[in-house]
FISETI-183406 format. One record per residue (C-alpha): residue in one letter; z, y, x. Coordinates in steps of 0.05 Angstrom, whole numbers, plus 5000, padded with zeros to 4 digits. Example, Ala and Ser with C-alpha at 12.3 -4.5 7.8 and 13.67 -1.06 7.14 Angstrom:
2
+------+------+------+------+
| rest |   c3 |   c2 |   c1 |
+------+------+------+------+
|    A | 5156 | 4910 | 5246 |
|    S | 5143 | 4979 | 5273 |
+------+------+------+------+
//
This chain:
404
+------+------+------+------+
| rest |   c3 |   c2 |   c1 |
+------+------+------+------+
|    M | 4549 | 9220 | 3271 |
|    T | 4536 | 9159 | 3315 |
|    S | 4570 | 9093 | 3313 |
|    H | 4592 | 9105 | 3384 |
|    L | 4636 | 9162 | 3360 |
|    H | 4665 | 9120 | 3305 |
|    F | 4683 | 9064 | 3354 |
|    R | 4713 | 9116 | 3402 |
|    D | 4759 | 9140 | 3347 |
|    L | 4778 | 9070 | 3328 |
|    F | 4840 | 9061 | 3371 |
|    G | 4865 | 9130 | 3356 |
|    E | 4860 | 9116 | 3282 |
|    A | 4895 | 9049 | 3291 |
|    A | 4953 | 9082 | 3327 |
|    A | 4955 | 9137 | 3275 |
|    G | 4958 | 9084 | 3221 |
|    V | 5019 | 9053 | 3253 |
|    V | 5053 | 9121 | 3259 |
|    Q | 5035 | 9146 | 3190 |
|    R | 5059 | 9084 | 3153 |
|    P | 5126 | 9069 | 3186 |
|    G | 5154 | 9029 | 3127 |
|    R | 5095 | 8983 | 3121 |
|    S | 5087 | 8977 | 3197 |
|    A | 5161 | 8960 | 3205 |
|    L | 5153 | 8906 | 3152 |
|    T | 5092 | 8879 | 3186 |
|    M | 5126 | 8880 | 3253 |
|    L | 5188 | 8846 | 3224 |
|    G | 5149 | 8781 | 3215 |
|    T | 5131 | 8780 | 3289 |
|    V | 5202 | 8799 | 3310 |
|    L | 5231 | 8743 | 3269 |
|    G | 5178 | 8693 | 3289 |
|    V | 5181 | 8706 | 3364 |
|    G | 5257 | 8717 | 3363 |
|    V | 5269 | 8651 | 3330 |
|    F | 5218 | 8617 | 3375 |
|    V | 5251 | 8643 | 3439 |
|    G | 5322 | 8634 | 3412 |
|    V | 5313 | 8563 | 3388 |
|    L | 5279 | 8540 | 3452 |
|    G | 5330 | 8576 | 3495 |
|    L | 5388 | 8545 | 3457 |
|    T | 5353 | 8478 | 3460 |
|    A | 5349 | 8482 | 3536 |
|    T | 5421 | 8506 | 3541 |
|    A | 5449 | 8453 | 3494 |
|    G | 5405 | 8399 | 3525 |
|    N | 5433 | 8418 | 3593 |
|    Q | 5504 | 8411 | 3569 |
|    I | 5492 | 8346 | 3531 |
|    S | 5454 | 8313 | 3589 |
|    Q | 5509 | 8334 | 3638 |
|    R | 5563 | 8301 | 3596 |
|    F | 5522 | 8240 | 3580 |
|    T | 5501 | 8231 | 3652 |
|    E | 5573 | 8238 | 3677 |
|    L | 5597 | 8183 | 3631 |
|    A | 5538 | 8136 | 3638 |
|    A | 5536 | 8144 | 3714 |
|    T | 5607 | 8117 | 3722 |
|    E | 5601 | 8052 | 3682 |
|    V | 5578 | 7983 | 3701 |
|    Y | 5572 | 7925 | 3652 |
|    V | 5579 | 7852 | 3673 |
|    Q | 5555 | 7799 | 3624 |
|    D | 5576 | 7726 | 3629 |
|    V | 5513 | 7683 | 3631 |
|    G | 5545 | 7624 | 3664 |
|    N | 5546 | 7584 | 3600 |
|    T | 5471 | 7586 | 3599 |
|    S | 5457 | 7583 | 3673 |
|    Y | 5508 | 7530 | 3690 |
|    D | 5547 | 7476 | 3655 |
|    F | 5610 | 7518 | 3649 |
|    P | 5656 | 7496 | 3592 |
|    A | 5683 | 7567 | 3581 |
|    S | 5685 | 7637 | 3609 |
|    S | 5658 | 7648 | 3679 |
|    F | 5707 | 7705 | 3690 |
|    P | 5768 | 7683 | 3731 |
|    S | 5837 | 7696 | 3704 |
|    D | 5848 | 7752 | 3755 |
|    A | 5781 | 7785 | 3743 |
|    D | 5813 | 7853 | 3732 |
|    D | 5848 | 7851 | 3800 |
|    K | 5787 | 7827 | 3837 |
|    A | 5744 | 7883 | 3808 |
|    A | 5798 | 7935 | 3822 |
|    R | 5798 | 7917 | 3896 |
|    L | 5728 | 7944 | 3903 |
|    D | 5724 | 8015 | 3930 |
|    G | 5707 | 8065 | 3876 |
|    V | 5732 | 8024 | 3817 |
|    R | 5781 | 8060 | 3773 |
|    S | 5791 | 8007 | 3721 |
|    A | 5757 | 7943 | 3698 |
|    G | 5771 | 7894 | 3642 |
|    V | 5743 | 7834 | 3606 |
|    W | 5735 | 7827 | 3530 |
|    W | 5702 | 7783 | 3479 |
|    P | 5703 | 7775 | 3402 |
|    L | 5745 | 7719 | 3374 |
|    A | 5717 | 7664 | 3329 |
|    N | 5699 | 7674 | 3256 |
|    D | 5759 | 7637 | 3229 |
|    V | 5804 | 7685 | 3265 |
|    L | 5768 | 7746 | 3237 |
|    E | 5777 | 7720 | 3165 |
|    T | 5853 | 7714 | 3171 |
|    V | 5874 | 7784 | 3192 |
|    A | 5925 | 7815 | 3144 |
|    A | 5977 | 7870 | 3145 |
|    G | 6035 | 7823 | 3138 |
|    P | 6060 | 7757 | 3108 |
|    G | 6031 | 7747 | 3039 |
|    A | 5983 | 7806 | 3045 |
|    D | 5909 | 7799 | 3029 |
|    S | 5864 | 7787 | 3088 |
|    A | 5824 | 7848 | 3111 |
|    A | 5750 | 7848 | 3097 |
|    R | 5714 | 7816 | 3154 |
|    S | 5662 | 7872 | 3154 |
|    A | 5716 | 7924 | 3163 |
|    I | 5755 | 7896 | 3222 |
|    S | 5743 | 7854 | 3284 |
|    V | 5790 | 7819 | 3332 |
|    F | 5778 | 7820 | 3408 |
|    A | 5812 | 7789 | 3466 |
|    A | 5816 | 7843 | 3519 |
|    S | 5849 | 7847 | 3587 |
|    P | 5892 | 7908 | 3602 |
|    G | 5839 | 7935 | 3649 |
|    L | 5791 | 7945 | 3591 |
|    L | 5840 | 7992 | 3557 |
|    G | 5835 | 8037 | 3617 |
|    A | 5760 | 8030 | 3625 |
|    I | 5744 | 8054 | 3554 |
|    R | 5784 | 8118 | 3566 |
|    P | 5825 | 8116 | 3502 |
|    E | 5864 | 8170 | 3467 |
|    V | 5929 | 8140 | 3442 |
|    Q | 5949 | 8166 | 3374 |
|    E | 6016 | 8131 | 3371 |
|    G | 6055 | 8080 | 3411 |
|    R | 6027 | 8053 | 3477 |
|    L | 5977 | 8005 | 3506 |
|    Y | 5995 | 7935 | 3528 |
|    D | 5997 | 7924 | 3604 |
|    D | 6000 | 7870 | 3657 |
|    F | 6070 | 7849 | 3634 |
|    H | 6046 | 7833 | 3564 |
|    E | 5985 | 7799 | 3593 |
|    T | 6024 | 7755 | 3642 |
|    A | 6077 | 7737 | 3591 |
|    G | 6027 | 7721 | 3537 |
|    Q | 6063 | 7764 | 3487 |
|    R | 6039 | 7770 | 3416 |
|    V | 6025 | 7844 | 3413 |
|    A | 5965 | 7883 | 3388 |
|    V | 5933 | 7951 | 3397 |
|    L | 5893 | 7976 | 3337 |
|    G | 5836 | 8025 | 3333 |
|    K | 5847 | 8079 | 3281 |
|    G | 5796 | 8047 | 3235 |
|    A | 5831 | 7979 | 3237 |
|    A | 5899 | 8012 | 3227 |
|    S | 5873 | 8048 | 3166 |
|    A | 5842 | 7984 | 3138 |
|    L | 5908 | 7947 | 3148 |
|    G | 5949 | 8003 | 3117 |
|    I | 5988 | 8018 | 3180 |
|    G | 6005 | 8092 | 3183 |
|    S | 6065 | 8093 | 3229 |
|    L | 6096 | 8049 | 3283 |
|    A | 6166 | 8073 | 3272 |
|    Q | 6186 | 8008 | 3238 |
|    R | 6150 | 7964 | 3289 |
|    P | 6099 | 7936 | 3240 |
|    A | 6066 | 7869 | 3251 |
|    I | 6000 | 7841 | 3229 |
|    M | 5984 | 7769 | 3213 |
|    I | 5927 | 7734 | 3250 |
|    S | 5916 | 7660 | 3233 |
|    S | 5986 | 7660 | 3202 |
|    M | 6017 | 7685 | 3266 |
|    A | 6053 | 7752 | 3272 |
|    F | 6031 | 7803 | 3324 |
|    T | 6072 | 7866 | 3336 |
|    V | 6030 | 7929 | 3334 |
|    I | 6051 | 7970 | 3395 |
|    G | 5997 | 8023 | 3395 |
|    V | 5942 | 8058 | 3355 |
|    V | 5881 | 8087 | 3390 |
|    S | 5850 | 8148 | 3357 |
|    D | 5788 | 8156 | 3401 |
|    V | 5751 | 8125 | 3460 |
|    E | 5697 | 8151 | 3507 |
|    R | 5665 | 8083 | 3512 |
|    E | 5654 | 8026 | 3463 |
|    P | 5668 | 8065 | 3399 |
|    G | 5662 | 8000 | 3359 |
|    L | 5732 | 7982 | 3384 |
|    L | 5761 | 8036 | 3339 |
|    N | 5751 | 7987 | 3282 |
|    A | 5781 | 7929 | 3319 |
|    V | 5846 | 7894 | 3336 |
|    L | 5856 | 7883 | 3411 |
|    L | 5899 | 7825 | 3436 |
|    P | 5919 | 7809 | 3508 |
|    R | 5869 | 7762 | 3540 |
|    T | 5921 | 7711 | 3561 |
|    T | 5952 | 7709 | 3492 |
|    A | 5884 | 7697 | 3460 |
|    E | 5867 | 7642 | 3509 |
|    Q | 5933 | 7607 | 3497 |
|    L | 5922 | 7608 | 3422 |
|    W | 5847 | 7599 | 3413 |
|    G | 5820 | 7581 | 3481 |
|    Q | 5772 | 7617 | 3526 |
|    A | 5709 | 7653 | 3504 |
|    E | 5661 | 7606 | 3469 |
|    P | 5591 | 7596 | 3499 |
|    D | 5558 | 7635 | 3443 |
|    R | 5608 | 7692 | 3450 |
|    G | 5598 | 7708 | 3524 |
|    A | 5653 | 7751 | 3553 |
|    K | 5636 | 7819 | 3583 |
|    M | 5668 | 7864 | 3634 |
|    L | 5667 | 7939 | 3633 |
|    V | 5678 | 7974 | 3700 |
|    D | 5697 | 8048 | 3703 |
|    A | 5678 | 8074 | 3772 |
|    D | 5684 | 8139 | 3810 |
|    P | 5624 | 8186 | 3806 |
|    G | 5571 | 8162 | 3855 |
|    A | 5605 | 8094 | 3866 |
|    A | 5576 | 8056 | 3807 |
|    P | 5509 | 8035 | 3838 |
|    I | 5546 | 8006 | 3899 |
|    V | 5598 | 7972 | 3855 |
|    A | 5542 | 7940 | 3814 |
|    T | 5515 | 7905 | 3877 |
|    Q | 5584 | 7878 | 3896 |
|    I | 5619 | 7861 | 3831 |
|    A | 5587 | 7792 | 3818 |
|    I | 5605 | 7767 | 3888 |
|    A | 5675 | 7795 | 3882 |
|    L | 5686 | 7758 | 3817 |
|    R | 5654 | 7691 | 3834 |
|    P | 5634 | 7683 | 3907 |
|    D | 5613 | 7611 | 3891 |
|    K | 5569 | 7629 | 3831 |
|    P | 5551 | 7703 | 3833 |
|    D | 5490 | 7692 | 3790 |
|    A | 5535 | 7670 | 3733 |
|    F | 5537 | 7743 | 3716 |
|    K | 5485 | 7793 | 3694 |
|    V | 5503 | 7861 | 3721 |
|    T | 5477 | 7924 | 3688 |
|    P | 5481 | 7983 | 3735 |
|    P | 5483 | 8055 | 3709 |
|    P | 5415 | 8085 | 3693 |
|    N | 5385 | 8138 | 3738 |
|    P | 5420 | 8204 | 3720 |
|    R | 5357 | 8245 | 3730 |
|    D | 5318 | 8200 | 3681 |
|    L | 5374 | 8207 | 3630 |
|    R | 5376 | 8282 | 3638 |
|    E | 5301 | 8289 | 3631 |
|    A | 5297 | 8242 | 3571 |
|    V | 5351 | 8280 | 3533 |
|    A | 5321 | 8347 | 3549 |
|    A | 5251 | 8324 | 3531 |
|    D | 5273 | 8295 | 3464 |
|    L | 5311 | 8358 | 3445 |
|    S | 5256 | 8405 | 3469 |
|    G | 5202 | 8367 | 3431 |
|    L | 5242 | 8367 | 3367 |
|    F | 5260 | 8440 | 3369 |
|    F | 5193 | 8462 | 3394 |
|    V | 5164 | 8438 | 3328 |
|    L | 5219 | 8476 | 3291 |
|    A | 5206 | 8539 | 3331 |
|    G | 5131 | 8532 | 3318 |
|    I | 5143 | 8527 | 3243 |
|    C | 5185 | 8591 | 3246 |
|    L | 5128 | 8625 | 3283 |
|    V | 5077 | 8603 | 3231 |
|    V | 5121 | 8629 | 3176 |
|    G | 5125 | 8696 | 3212 |
|    A | 5049 | 8697 | 3220 |
|    I | 5040 | 8685 | 3146 |
|    G | 5085 | 8743 | 3132 |
|    I | 5044 | 8788 | 3178 |
|    A | 4979 | 8766 | 3144 |
|    N | 5007 | 8780 | 3075 |
|    T | 5033 | 8849 | 3094 |
|    T | 4968 | 8867 | 3129 |
|    L | 4928 | 8845 | 3069 |
|    V | 4970 | 8890 | 3024 |
|    A | 4956 | 8947 | 3073 |
|    V | 4882 | 8935 | 3067 |
|    L | 4885 | 8939 | 2991 |
|    E | 4925 | 9004 | 2995 |
|    R | 4875 | 9035 | 3043 |
|    V | 4811 | 9019 | 3005 |
|    P | 4794 | 9093 | 2995 |
|    E | 4804 | 9107 | 3070 |
|    I | 4759 | 9048 | 3087 |
|    G | 4706 | 9073 | 3038 |
|    L | 4707 | 9142 | 3069 |
|    R | 4699 | 9115 | 3139 |
|    R | 4642 | 9071 | 3117 |
|    A | 4609 | 9130 | 3081 |
|    V | 4608 | 9172 | 3145 |
|    G | 4576 | 9116 | 3186 |
|    A | 4629 | 9066 | 3207 |
|    R | 4602 | 8995 | 3209 |
|    P | 4639 | 8932 | 3184 |
|    R | 4656 | 8912 | 3256 |
|    H | 4690 | 8979 | 3268 |
|    I | 4733 | 8969 | 3206 |
|    A | 4750 | 8899 | 3227 |
|    A | 4766 | 8921 | 3298 |
|    Q | 4812 | 8976 | 3271 |
|    F | 4855 | 8928 | 3231 |
|    L | 4856 | 8876 | 3286 |
|    T | 4878 | 8930 | 3335 |
|    E | 4934 | 8951 | 3288 |
|    A | 4956 | 8879 | 3279 |
|    G | 4953 | 8867 | 3354 |
|    L | 4995 | 8929 | 3370 |
|    L | 5047 | 8911 | 3319 |
|    G | 5048 | 8839 | 3344 |
|    T | 5059 | 8861 | 3416 |
|    I | 5116 | 8907 | 3397 |
|    G | 5146 | 8853 | 3353 |
|    G | 5138 | 8802 | 3409 |
|    C | 5177 | 8846 | 3457 |
|    V | 5232 | 8860 | 3407 |
|    G | 5236 | 8788 | 3384 |
|    A | 5240 | 8761 | 3455 |
|    S | 5296 | 8810 | 3470 |
|    I | 5334 | 8789 | 3408 |
|    G | 5324 | 8715 | 3426 |
|    I | 5350 | 8725 | 3497 |
|    I | 5411 | 8763 | 3472 |
|    A | 5425 | 8708 | 3421 |
|    V | 5421 | 8653 | 3474 |
|    V | 5467 | 8691 | 3522 |
|    V | 5518 | 8707 | 3467 |
|    I | 5521 | 8637 | 3439 |
|    A | 5526 | 8607 | 3509 |
|    A | 5582 | 8655 | 3527 |
|    V | 5621 | 8638 | 3463 |
|    N | 5616 | 8564 | 3478 |
|    Q | 5628 | 8574 | 3553 |
|    W | 5560 | 8545 | 3570 |
|    T | 5512 | 8564 | 3625 |
|    P | 5451 | 8597 | 3591 |
|    V | 5385 | 8565 | 3611 |
|    M | 5320 | 8603 | 3599 |
|    D | 5251 | 8583 | 3624 |
|    P | 5214 | 8643 | 3654 |
|    A | 5149 | 8610 | 3633 |
|    L | 5173 | 8619 | 3561 |
|    L | 5200 | 8690 | 3567 |
|    L | 5144 | 8725 | 3604 |
|    P | 5087 | 8707 | 3556 |
|    S | 5129 | 8725 | 3494 |
|    P | 5096 | 8795 | 3485 |
|    L | 5028 | 8762 | 3493 |
|    L | 5049 | 8710 | 3442 |
|    G | 5066 | 8766 | 3394 |
|    T | 4998 | 8797 | 3406 |
|    V | 4962 | 8732 | 3393 |
|    V | 5003 | 8720 | 3330 |
|    G | 4988 | 8790 | 3305 |
|    I | 4913 | 8785 | 3319 |
|    V | 4907 | 8716 | 3288 |
|    S | 4947 | 8738 | 3227 |
|    G | 4903 | 8800 | 3220 |
|    V | 4836 | 8764 | 3222 |
|    Y | 4830 | 8750 | 3148 |
|    P | 4854 | 8819 | 3125 |
|    A | 4806 | 8851 | 3176 |
|    L | 4747 | 8811 | 3150 |
|    R | 4768 | 8828 | 3079 |
|    A | 4769 | 8902 | 3098 |
|    A | 4701 | 8897 | 3134 |
|    R | 4668 | 8870 | 3071 |
|    I | 4688 | 8929 | 3028 |
|    E | 4626 | 8968 | 3007 |
|    P | 4629 | 9045 | 3010 |
|    M | 4610 | 9057 | 2938 |
|    D | 4660 | 9007 | 2911 |
|    A | 4715 | 9036 | 2955 |
|    L | 4701 | 9108 | 2935 |
|    R | 4698 | 9088 | 2862 |
|    V | 4767 | 9056 | 2868 |
|    G | 4792 | 9118 | 2903 |
+------+------+------+------+
//
């Protein structure tokens, strides 16, 4: 019998081996199914989740403009460069929803915040005090837990009222506004009229006490040079870049360069950066899952080689060469890998679609990832079968028949 005949029968024997050992073949294939399925599923969910995250992040970032007071360093200004009617001047610009000025108060103010007369002062690390115009309360897009926000009336009248973030309210032991609680700041009482439970911007304010700007200026003066005031502008979608070019002139026509304006970043750059970070992170995770699946295939194939030692010895005895034995096991591993790749890709796609539907997302799948999935399974199967195939090829006929 010639080696040509043995090689001709190789693929038929490989297919027969897959059919005759369904339990072991299914176990071998399971590693590929899991590996490719997790690979496709994780990357698909990464793309889908990244799309949702970048959309939300871009929508928020694309509508905000920050204005920093640098007049104290650029000019000999004794205090804040922001005019008293800064909110109104900013609001007159087309596309501005809300805009407000805020700055942190001095250290001696921070150290004298307490829940009431005679109460211990709150820890300075746990609470902050900010002077903030009413426009800022709209620009941060707050969620009011209880009470209300102060407005232009409180600002104009210089009333001693305060709005607390939920963290500050908890630190001060204020759980309800039913009894109109007051807090003490520098031995002066401020009525708490509202508690904010969440904000879309400036989350640090959730651990802060917010006072009307006019009230703070009357009591402690304008923003100190080393505590430059800032303005946050909430603009309509698409209007922020234009607002950023106009806001400084609108605030101070005489000294527009007293402000440093930070326009919104490019939405496309943000989107690509978020997607790239997520994809890179989860690509590594998916690759690890694929390697684990490949190790499982190699282990199962090696067990199959040990179980088929008598068969290998018989084929060697009738003329099969080591390369024929190696090719047989590589072919079996490749066939199982291909089938596992197809099944795994299908499971991964279904998982992405189902999870996206449950969360009301738009599923995003890259065709460049889906189409090569069966080939990926084939490659994983062949690579995983290299060592078992070489192990089988080195089995000598006499040793194999003796074991049999």
